[in-house]
C-alpha positions as CSV (number, residue, x, y, z in Angstrom):
1,M,149.3,127.0,64.4
2,L,146.9,124.9,66.4
3,E,147.0,125.2,70.2
4,Q,148.3,122.1,71.8
5,V,147.4,121.0,75.4
6,D,147.8,117.9,77.5
7,V,144.1,117.2,78.3
8,V,140.8,118.3,76.9
9,I,137.7,117.5,78.9
10,V,134.5,117.8,76.9
11,G,131.5,118.7,79.1
12,A,131.3,120.7,82.3
13,G,128.6,118.8,84.1
14,A,129.1,117.0,87.3
15,A,131.4,114.3,85.9
16,G,133.4,116.8,83.8
17,L,133.9,119.2,86.6
18,M,135.1,116.4,88.9
19,A,137.4,115.1,86.2
20,A,138.9,118.5,85.7
21,I,139.5,119.1,89.3
22,Q,141.1,115.8,89.8
23,A,143.2,115.9,86.7
24,G,144.5,119.4,87.7
25,R,145.3,118.2,91.2
26,T,146.9,114.9,90.1
27,F,149.0,116.4,87.3
28,P,150.0,119.9,88.4
29,G,151.5,122.0,85.7
30,A,149.7,120.1,82.9
31,Q,147.8,122.2,80.4
32,I,144.2,121.1,80.9
33,V,141.2,122.7,79.1
34,L,137.6,122.1,80.0
35,L,135.1,122.8,77.2
36,D,131.3,123.1,77.5
37,G,128.8,124.0,74.8
38,A,126.4,125.8,77.2
39,K,126.5,129.4,78.1
40,T,126.2,128.4,81.7
41,P,128.1,125.3,82.7
42,G,126.6,122.9,85.3
43,A,123.0,123.7,84.4
44,K,121.8,120.3,85.5
45,I,123.4,120.7,88.9
46,L,121.4,123.9,89.4
47,V,118.0,122.3,88.8
48,A,118.8,119.0,90.6
49,G,116.9,118.2,93.8
50,G,114.4,121.0,93.2
51,G,117.2,123.6,93.1
52,R,118.9,122.2,96.2
53,C,121.2,119.6,94.5
54,N,121.0,116.1,96.1
55,V,124.8,115.7,96.0
56,T,124.7,112.0,97.0
57,H,123.1,109.4,99.3
58,D,124.4,108.2,102.6
59,A,124.5,104.6,101.5
60,V,125.5,103.8,97.9
61,D,126.2,100.5,96.3
62,E,125.8,98.9,92.9
63,S,122.2,97.6,93.7
64,A,120.9,101.2,93.1
65,Y,122.0,101.1,89.5
66,A,120.9,99.5,86.2
67,G,122.4,99.3,82.7
68,A,125.9,97.8,82.8
69,S,126.6,94.8,85.1
70,R,126.5,95.7,88.7
71,H,129.9,94.0,89.2
72,A,131.4,96.5,86.8
73,I,129.6,99.5,88.4
74,R,130.9,98.4,91.8
75,K,134.5,98.5,90.6
76,V,134.1,102.2,89.8
77,L,132.0,103.2,92.8
78,R,134.5,101.8,95.3
79,R,137.3,104.0,93.9
80,F,135.5,107.1,95.2
81,D,132.9,106.3,97.8
82,V,130.4,108.5,99.8
83,P,132.8,109.3,102.7
84,Q,135.4,110.5,100.1
85,T,132.6,112.5,98.4
86,V,131.6,114.2,101.6
87,A,135.3,115.0,102.4
88,F,135.9,116.3,98.8
89,F,133.0,118.8,99.1
90,R,134.0,119.8,102.6
91,E,137.4,120.6,101.3
92,L,135.7,122.8,98.7
93,G,133.8,124.6,101.4
94,V,130.5,122.7,101.0
95,T,129.2,120.9,104.1
96,L,126.4,118.4,103.5
97,K,123.5,117.4,105.7
98,R,121.6,114.1,105.7
99,E,117.8,114.0,105.5
100,D,115.5,111.3,106.7
101,T,115.5,109.7,103.3
102,G,119.3,109.3,103.3
103,K,119.8,112.0,100.7
104,L,122.7,114.4,101.3
105,F,122.1,118.1,100.5
106,P,124.3,121.2,101.0
107,T,123.5,122.8,104.4
108,T,122.7,126.0,102.4
109,D,119.9,124.1,100.5
110,R,121.2,125.9,97.4
111,A,122.4,124.1,94.3
112,R,124.4,127.2,93.4
113,T,126.6,126.6,96.5
114,V,127.6,123.3,94.9
115,L,128.2,124.6,91.4
116,D,130.2,127.6,92.6
117,A,132.4,125.5,94.7
118,L,133.1,123.1,91.8
119,L,133.9,126.0,89.4
120,Q,136.2,127.5,92.0
121,G,137.8,124.1,92.4
122,V,138.4,123.9,88.7
123,Q,140.1,127.3,88.7
124,A,142.2,126.4,91.8
125,A,143.4,123.2,90.1
126,G,144.8,125.2,87.2
127,V,142.3,124.1,84.7
128,T,141.1,126.5,82.0
129,L,137.3,126.5,81.5
130,R,136.1,127.8,78.1
131,Q,132.4,128.2,77.3
132,P,130.4,128.2,75.2
133,R,132.6,125.9,73.2
134,R,130.5,123.1,71.6
135,V,132.7,120.3,70.3
136,E,131.4,119.1,67.0
137,Q,134.1,116.6,66.0
138,I,137.1,114.7,67.5
139,T,139.5,113.0,65.2
140,R,142.9,111.4,65.5
141,E,145.5,110.4,63.0
142,A,147.4,107.2,63.7
143,D,148.7,107.4,67.3
144,G,149.1,111.1,67.2
145,P,147.3,113.7,69.3
146,F,143.5,114.2,69.1
147,C,142.1,117.1,67.2
148,V,139.1,118.6,69.0
149,Q,137.0,120.9,66.7
150,G,134.0,123.2,66.8
151,P,132.8,126.5,65.4
152,W,135.2,128.2,67.7
153,G,138.3,126.6,66.2
154,H,140.6,123.6,67.0
155,L,142.6,122.2,69.8
156,R,145.2,119.4,69.8
157,A,145.3,117.3,72.9
158,R,147.3,114.3,74.1
159,R,144.3,113.0,76.0
160,V,140.5,113.6,75.8
161,I,137.9,113.0,78.5
162,L,134.4,112.7,77.3
163,A,131.9,113.8,79.9
164,T,129.1,115.0,77.6
165,G,126.2,113.5,79.5
166,G,123.4,111.6,77.8
167,C,120.1,113.1,76.4
168,S,118.2,114.2,79.5
169,L,117.4,117.8,79.9
170,P,118.6,118.7,76.4
171,K,118.4,122.5,77.1
172,S,121.3,122.0,79.4
173,G,123.4,120.9,76.4
174,S,123.2,117.1,76.9
175,D,121.5,116.3,73.6
176,G,123.1,112.9,72.8
177,H,125.9,114.4,70.6
178,G,128.4,112.8,72.9
179,Y,127.4,109.3,71.7
180,R,128.2,110.3,68.2
181,L,131.6,111.6,69.3
182,A,132.3,108.3,71.0
183,Q,131.1,106.3,68.0
184,A,133.4,108.2,65.7
185,L,136.3,107.1,67.9
186,G,135.5,103.4,67.7
187,H,132.9,103.0,70.5
188,T,129.4,101.5,70.3
189,V,126.3,102.5,72.2
190,T,123.6,100.3,73.5
191,A,120.7,99.4,71.1
192,H,118.2,101.0,73.4
193,I,118.7,104.5,74.8
194,F,115.8,106.1,76.6
195,P,114.8,108.6,79.3
196,A,115.0,107.4,82.9
197,L,113.7,108.9,86.1
198,V,110.9,110.3,84.1
199,P,107.2,110.9,84.7
200,L,104.7,108.6,83.0
201,L,101.7,109.5,80.9
202,L,98.2,108.1,81.2
203,P,95.2,108.7,78.9
204,A,93.7,112.1,79.6
205,E,90.4,110.5,80.6
206,H,92.0,108.2,83.2
207,F,90.5,108.8,86.7
208,L,94.0,109.4,88.3
209,C,94.5,112.4,86.1
210,A,91.5,114.1,87.7
211,L,93.4,113.8,91.1
212,S,96.2,116.1,90.0
213,G,98.3,117.3,93.0
214,L,97.4,114.3,95.2
215,S,100.3,112.3,96.6
216,A,100.2,109.0,98.5
217,P,102.5,106.1,99.3
218,A,102.3,103.3,96.8
219,R,104.1,100.2,95.4
220,L,104.7,100.0,91.7
221,E,105.5,96.7,90.0
222,V,106.5,95.8,86.5
223,V,105.2,92.4,85.6
224,S,106.1,90.4,82.5
225,G,103.5,89.1,80.1
226,T,103.8,85.7,81.8
227,G,103.2,87.3,85.3
228,Q,106.8,87.4,86.5
229,R,107.7,90.4,88.7
230,L,110.6,92.2,87.0
231,A,110.9,95.2,89.3
232,A,109.2,96.9,92.2
233,F,109.5,100.2,94.1
234,T,107.7,101.6,97.1
235,G,107.4,105.3,97.8
236,A,105.4,108.4,97.1
237,A,103.3,108.5,93.9
238,L,102.0,111.8,92.6
239,C,98.9,112.1,90.5
240,T,99.2,114.8,87.8
241,H,97.1,116.2,85.0
242,F,99.2,114.1,82.5
243,G,99.6,110.9,84.5
244,L,101.9,110.0,87.4
245,S,105.1,111.3,88.9
246,G,106.8,111.1,92.3
247,P,109.8,109.1,93.5
248,A,108.4,105.6,93.1
249,V,107.1,106.4,89.6
250,L,110.4,107.9,88.5
251,D,112.3,104.9,89.9
252,I,110.1,102.4,88.1
253,S,110.0,104.3,84.8
254,R,113.2,102.9,83.3
255,Y,112.2,99.3,84.2
256,W,108.8,99.7,82.6
257,Q,110.3,101.0,79.4
258,A,113.0,98.3,79.3
259,A,110.3,95.6,79.8
260,Q,108.1,97.1,77.1
261,H,111.0,97.1,74.7
262,S,111.5,93.4,75.0
263,D,108.0,92.3,76.1
264,P,105.1,94.5,74.8
265,A,102.7,92.4,77.0
266,A,104.5,93.6,80.2
267,R,102.3,95.6,82.6
268,L,102.8,98.3,85.2
269,L,100.7,97.7,88.4
270,I,100.2,100.1,91.3
271,A,99.2,99.1,94.9
272,W,97.8,102.1,96.8
273,L,97.8,100.0,100.0
274,P,101.3,98.5,99.8
275,E,101.2,97.3,103.4
276,H,98.1,95.2,102.8
277,P,98.5,91.9,100.9
278,P,95.5,91.0,98.7
279,E,94.4,88.0,100.8
280,Q,94.7,90.0,104.1
281,L,92.7,92.9,102.6
282,D,90.0,90.5,101.3
283,Q,89.6,89.0,104.8
284,A,89.5,92.4,106.4
285,L,86.7,93.6,104.0
286,Q,84.7,90.4,104.7
287,H,84.6,91.2,108.4
288,L,84.3,95.0,108.1
289,P,81.4,96.3,110.2
290,H,81.4,99.8,108.7
291,S,81.8,101.5,105.4
292,V,84.5,100.8,102.9
293,G,85.3,104.5,102.7
294,R,85.8,104.8,106.4
295,F,88.2,101.8,106.3
296,L,90.2,103.3,103.5
297,L,90.6,106.6,105.3
298,A,91.7,104.7,108.4
299,A,94.3,102.9,106.2
300,G,95.8,106.3,105.3
301,L,94.4,106.9,101.8
302,P,93.4,110.5,101.0
303,E,89.6,110.9,100.8
304,R,89.7,111.9,97.1
305,L,91.8,108.9,96.2
306,A,89.7,106.5,98.3
307,R,86.5,107.6,96.6
308,A,88.1,107.5,93.1
309,L,89.4,104.0,93.7
310,C,86.0,102.8,94.9
311,A,84.4,104.3,91.8
312,A,86.9,102.6,89.6
313,A,86.1,99.3,91.2
314,G,82.4,99.9,90.9
315,V,81.9,100.0,94.7
316,E,80.0,102.6,96.7
317,A,82.3,104.1,99.4
318,A,79.4,104.1,101.8
319,H,78.8,100.4,101.4
320,H,79.6,98.2,104.4
321,G,82.5,95.9,103.7
322,S,80.9,92.8,105.1
323,Q,77.9,93.3,102.9
324,L,79.8,93.5,99.6
325,P,79.1,90.8,97.1
326,R,82.1,88.6,96.4
327,A,82.7,90.0,92.9
328,A,82.6,93.6,94.1
329,R,84.9,92.9,97.0
330,R,87.4,91.2,94.7
331,A,87.2,94.0,92.2
332,L,88.0,96.5,95.0
333,V,90.9,94.4,96.3
334,A,92.4,94.2,92.8
335,T,92.0,98.0,92.3
336,L,93.7,98.7,95.7
337,T,96.5,96.2,95.4
338,G,97.2,95.7,91.7
339,L,95.6,98.4,89.5
340,A,96.9,98.0,86.0
341,L,98.1,101.4,84.6
342,P,97.5,102.0,80.9
343,V,100.7,103.9,80.4
344,T,100.9,105.6,77.0
345,G,104.5,106.8,77.3
346,T,106.8,109.2,79.2
347,R,107.3,112.9,79.3
348,G,110.6,112.4,77.4
349,Y,114.1,113.7,77.8
350,T,112.9,117.2,78.6
351,Y,111.6,116.0,81.9
352,A,113.9,113.0,82.5
353,E,116.6,113.3,85.2
354,V,119.0,110.8,83.6
355,T,119.5,108.7,80.4
356,A,119.3,104.9,80.4
357,G,121.8,103.3,78.0
358,G,125.0,104.6,76.5
359,V,128.6,103.4,76.0
360,P,128.9,99.9,77.4
361,L,131.3,99.6,80.4
362,T,132.8,96.5,78.6
363,E,134.5,99.0,76.3
364,I,136.2,100.9,79.1
365,H,139.1,100.0,81.4
366,L,137.3,100.4,84.7
367,K,140.5,101.0,86.7
368,T,141.1,104.2,84.7
369,M,137.9,104.8,82.7
370,A,140.1,104.7,79.6
371,S,138.7,103.7,76.3
372,R,139.6,100.2,75.0
373,P,139.2,101.0,71.3
374,A,140.7,104.5,71.4
375,P,143.8,104.7,73.7
376,G,144.1,108.2,75.1
377,L,140.4,108.7,75.3
378,F,138.5,108.5,78.7
379,L,134.8,108.4,79.4
380,C,132.8,109.2,82.5
381,G,129.4,110.2,83.8
382,E,126.1,109.8,82.0
383,I,127.6,108.9,78.6
384,C,128.2,105.5,80.1
385,D,125.6,102.8,80.3
386,V,124.8,103.4,83.9
387,D,121.7,105.0,85.5
388,G,120.7,105.0,89.1
389,R,117.7,105.5,91.3
390,I,116.5,108.9,92.4
391,G,118.2,110.2,95.5
392,G,121.7,111.3,94.6
393,Y,122.9,108.0,93.1
394,N,123.5,109.4,89.6
395,F,125.6,112.2,91.1
396,Q,127.6,109.7,93.0
397,W,128.3,107.8,89.7
398,A,129.4,111.1,88.2
399,W,131.7,112.0,91.1
400,A,133.2,108.5,91.1
401,S,133.7,108.0,87.4
402,G,134.9,111.6,86.9
403,Y,137.4,111.1,89.8
404,V,138.8,108.0,88.2
405,A,139.1,109.5,84.7
406,G,140.7,112.7,85.9
407,S,143.2,110.8,88.2
408,S,144.2,108.6,85.2
409,A,144.3,111.0,82.3
410,L,148.1,111.4,82.1
411,L,149.3,108.2,83.6
412,A,151.6,106.1,81.5
413,G,149.5,103.4,79.8
414,D,145.7,103.4,79.6
415,A,144.8,100.1,81.2
């Protein structure tokens, strides 16, 4: 005889753990089972923020996200905001601290603190965690219970919450299988699903690859084939042996890929002196009484980068700015304020922090995160077509959407 429970939650990542805790607290006495395919649940929490877990950001709104409409994203975020998140973790015994960037980390600086508290919260809420229990198939006959199946056996459930994640960091268990589970129950997924918050590749011979380990402030812009600015981010850019990484690069990566998908002529530009408009820089160089290299060092560029940019522009770093020929000066200005990057691709899902694309929010009742095509099914977290900037925003989406799904799982009616 098949075991029958009230709720099965598939996926014990950030969203699934939150959904489990909230479902257990909201519906005490209900039989709730949390299944995860990995031997260690919450693996992505443990590696987040360099092993410190950037739990959220001190100021979160829909402008930090892409994918679904920001109006739809806002409806979910406002159901469980940052102050509620801070209070939730405090209740679990995790105090958070704010860093200058606005990121909130546990005061212990240990991601394990966050994961252990969530797992203890699941247990305290009366939810049963079973792992490794990979779910291979979810079916339903007419309006009856769901049948959740895997190599481990079967479960019948009145309600199912899908919190399987996307495709990023596949070793953690988020390998895209959740999309197939959702599609089998009547959902669609966006036509373009791709890694986001991911480092970018440059040709091995590109001069920036020779500067591996060097980091500097920069502005990155995605420009359409017609010259229209599509997205821009300013922050640290890190040169690596394979290309570029760092916060600004990770933030721009999804916008560059999206632009390339619809406009192969779109370009990615980098400005290494983001505070200097091209016209202003050109004027400064014309009246510069000393060497270009000295000027660039005074402007804050690391020496190795300054020399490399001069070489790329065909200018001697020792040359006095006021003596530069017009063509050389303009080439240097263009290199410093709008260097086109010949990106060849990304480092893929293995190195991506989140997935762009997924189940459209138009297929979900945002008040409850309930499925429109499959009543009794709920979706939350990265499986949805929502991805945020670096800095705790994706965790906040997980906490908020998981909270809403868990709070609604056994309410009468799904809308």
